[in-house]
C-alpha positions as CSV (number, residue, x, y, z in Angstrom):
1,X,-98.3,-33.5,-20.9
2,X,-96.9,-30.7,-19.4
3,X,-98.3,-32.4,-16.1
4,X,-96.2,-35.2,-16.5
5,X,-93.2,-32.8,-16.9
6,X,-93.6,-31.0,-13.6
7,X,-94.4,-34.3,-11.7
8,X,-91.1,-36.3,-13.4
9,X,-88.8,-33.0,-12.5
10,X,-90.3,-33.1,-9.0
11,X,-89.7,-36.9,-8.6
12,X,-86.2,-36.0,-9.7
13,X,-85.5,-33.3,-6.9
14,X,-87.0,-35.7,-4.4
15,X,-84.5,-38.1,-5.3
16,X,-81.2,-36.1,-5.4
17,X,-82.5,-34.8,-1.7
18,X,-82.8,-38.5,-0.8
19,X,-79.4,-39.5,-2.1
20,X,-77.7,-37.1,0.6
21,X,-74.8,-35.5,-1.7
22,X,-73.2,-32.8,0.1
23,X,-70.7,-32.6,2.3
24,X,-70.1,-30.9,5.6
25,X,-68.4,-27.7,3.9
26,X,-65.1,-26.0,4.3
27,X,-63.3,-26.5,8.0
28,X,-62.8,-23.2,9.7
29,X,-60.9,-22.7,12.7
30,X,-61.8,-20.4,15.1
31,X,-59.2,-19.1,18.0
32,X,-60.5,-17.8,21.3
33,X,-58.2,-16.0,23.7
34,X,-59.9,-15.8,27.1
35,X,-58.9,-13.1,29.3
36,X,-57.9,-12.8,32.4
37,X,-56.0,-15.1,35.3
38,X,-58.3,-18.3,34.4
39,X,-58.2,-17.6,30.1
40,X,-56.4,-19.3,27.7
41,X,-56.6,-20.1,24.3
42,X,-59.3,-22.5,22.9
43,X,-59.8,-23.6,19.0
44,X,-63.2,-24.1,17.6
45,X,-63.3,-26.5,14.4
46,X,-66.2,-25.7,12.8
47,X,-67.7,-26.7,8.8
48,X,-69.1,-23.8,7.0
49,X,-71.9,-25.9,6.0
50,X,-73.4,-24.3,2.6
51,X,-76.8,-26.6,2.5
52,X,-79.2,-27.7,4.6
53,X,-79.4,-30.9,7.2
54,X,-81.2,-33.1,5.0
55,X,-78.7,-33.0,1.9
56,X,-75.8,-33.8,3.5
57,X,-74.7,-37.4,2.9
58,X,-74.5,-39.5,5.8
59,X,-70.8,-41.0,4.6
60,X,-69.3,-37.1,4.4
61,X,-70.6,-36.2,8.2
62,X,-67.8,-34.6,10.2
63,X,-67.8,-33.1,13.6
64,X,-67.9,-29.6,14.5
65,X,-66.0,-28.9,18.2
66,X,-63.8,-27.3,20.4
67,X,-60.7,-28.3,22.4
68,X,-58.5,-26.0,24.8
69,X,-55.2,-24.9,23.3
70,X,-54.5,-25.6,19.8
71,X,-55.5,-28.9,18.1
72,X,-53.4,-31.4,18.6
73,X,-52.0,-34.6,16.3
74,X,-53.5,-36.8,19.4
75,X,-56.8,-35.0,18.9
76,X,-57.5,-34.9,15.3
77,X,-56.7,-38.4,15.4
78,X,-59.4,-39.0,18.2
79,X,-61.9,-37.1,16.0
80,X,-61.5,-39.3,12.9
81,X,-62.0,-42.5,14.9
82,X,-65.2,-40.9,16.2
83,X,-66.3,-39.9,13.1
84,X,-66.0,-43.2,11.7
85,X,-67.5,-44.6,14.1
86,X,-70.2,-42.5,14.5
87,X,-71.1,-42.7,10.5
88,X,-71.7,-46.2,11.3
89,X,-74.0,-45.5,14.3
90,X,-75.8,-43.0,12.5
91,X,-76.2,-45.6,9.8
92,X,-77.5,-48.5,11.8
93,X,-79.8,-46.3,14.0
94,X,-81.8,-44.5,11.5
95,X,-83.6,-46.0,8.4
96,X,-82.4,-45.4,4.8
97,X,-83.4,-41.5,3.6
98,X,-85.5,-43.1,1.1
99,X,-87.7,-45.4,3.6
100,X,-88.0,-42.2,6.0
101,X,-89.0,-40.3,3.5
102,X,-91.6,-42.7,1.9
103,X,-93.3,-43.5,5.2
104,X,-94.1,-40.1,5.9
105,X,-95.6,-39.7,2.5
106,X,-97.6,-42.7,2.4
107,X,-99.0,-42.1,6.4
108,X,-100.0,-38.9,5.8
109,X,-101.0,-39.5,2.1
110,X,-103.7,-42.3,3.7
111,X,-104.7,-40.1,6.7
112,X,-105.2,-37.4,5.1
113,X,-107.5,-39.0,2.0
114,X,-109.5,-40.9,4.2
115,X,-110.2,-37.5,6.3
116,X,-110.8,-35.6,3.2
117,X,-113.4,-38.3,2.0
118,X,-115.0,-38.5,5.1
119,X,-115.4,-35.4,5.4
120,X,-116.6,-34.7,1.9
121,X,-119.3,-37.5,2.8
122,X,-120.4,-36.3,6.2
123,X,-120.8,-32.4,4.9
124,X,-122.5,-32.9,1.6
125,X,-123.9,-36.4,0.8
126,X,-124.0,-35.1,-2.6
127,X,-120.4,-34.7,-3.7
128,X,-118.1,-36.9,-5.0
129,X,-116.1,-38.3,-2.2
130,X,-113.8,-40.1,-4.5
131,X,-112.4,-36.9,-6.3
132,X,-111.9,-35.3,-2.7
133,X,-110.6,-38.4,-0.9
134,X,-107.6,-38.2,-4.1
135,X,-107.0,-34.5,-4.0
136,X,-106.7,-35.3,0.0
137,X,-104.5,-38.1,-0.3
138,X,-102.3,-36.3,-3.2
139,X,-102.1,-32.9,-0.9
140,X,-101.3,-35.2,2.1
141,X,-98.8,-37.2,0.5
142,X,-97.1,-33.8,-0.5
143,X,-96.9,-32.5,2.8
144,X,-95.2,-35.9,4.0
145,X,-93.0,-36.2,1.5
146,X,-91.7,-32.4,2.9
147,X,-91.9,-33.7,6.2
148,X,-90.1,-36.9,5.3
149,X,-87.0,-34.7,3.9
150,X,-86.9,-32.7,6.9
151,X,-86.7,-35.2,9.2
152,X,-83.5,-36.3,7.9
153,X,-81.9,-33.4,9.1
154,X,-82.4,-35.4,12.2
155,X,-79.5,-37.8,11.0
156,X,-76.7,-35.0,11.3
157,X,-78.0,-34.7,15.2
158,X,-78.0,-38.5,15.9
159,X,-74.2,-38.2,14.5
160,X,-73.7,-35.1,16.9
161,X,-75.0,-37.1,20.0
162,X,-72.8,-39.9,19.2
163,X,-69.8,-37.9,19.8
164,X,-70.7,-36.0,22.8
165,X,-71.3,-38.8,24.0
166,X,-68.1,-41.0,22.6
167,X,-66.1,-38.2,23.7
168,X,-67.3,-37.9,27.6
169,X,-66.2,-41.6,28.1
170,X,-62.7,-40.2,27.1
171,X,-62.1,-37.2,28.9
172,X,-58.5,-36.9,28.4
173,X,-58.7,-35.9,24.9
174,X,-60.6,-32.4,26.1
175,X,-62.7,-32.3,22.5
176,X,-66.3,-31.2,22.9
177,X,-68.6,-31.8,20.3
178,X,-70.8,-28.5,19.3
179,X,-74.0,-29.9,18.5
180,X,-76.7,-27.9,16.3
181,X,-80.7,-28.3,17.0
182,X,-82.2,-31.0,15.2
183,X,-84.7,-28.9,13.7
């Protein structure tokens, strides 16, 4: 009976992760004053992210960026428009979180189960191939689920890459999107 409870708790935890329930965190503006004749003021705008990328809700993704001087109202409006368009883009080009995790889990479960079953058959014909195959499928499925959940962080990179390219098209706004690593 305890095993069933453990499985259900794990299932609920995975569903919460797939829901992508977290926002990007509190907005922080970092003023930078560069020295010398070629210096000047710049502002880095960042979000204090308190949750891993795979927990971020696509509908709440926000850019981290920098501008020369202070952030103007026109630049703020451009960021809002860019975030809206890139959220739609990220949602269009990436599969749903559920499909991402389920496909990774299924593929690794299938490959691991088959591989372990073949290995059990090849090295010791007297063992129960089905039991080894089921063990391999369970272990591989668990690893695939973890891998799928971690790959959800790539949606943030897709979103930021869109923003970086979008503002490269409109250099007059002087906005530079700061990208995090996709890993």
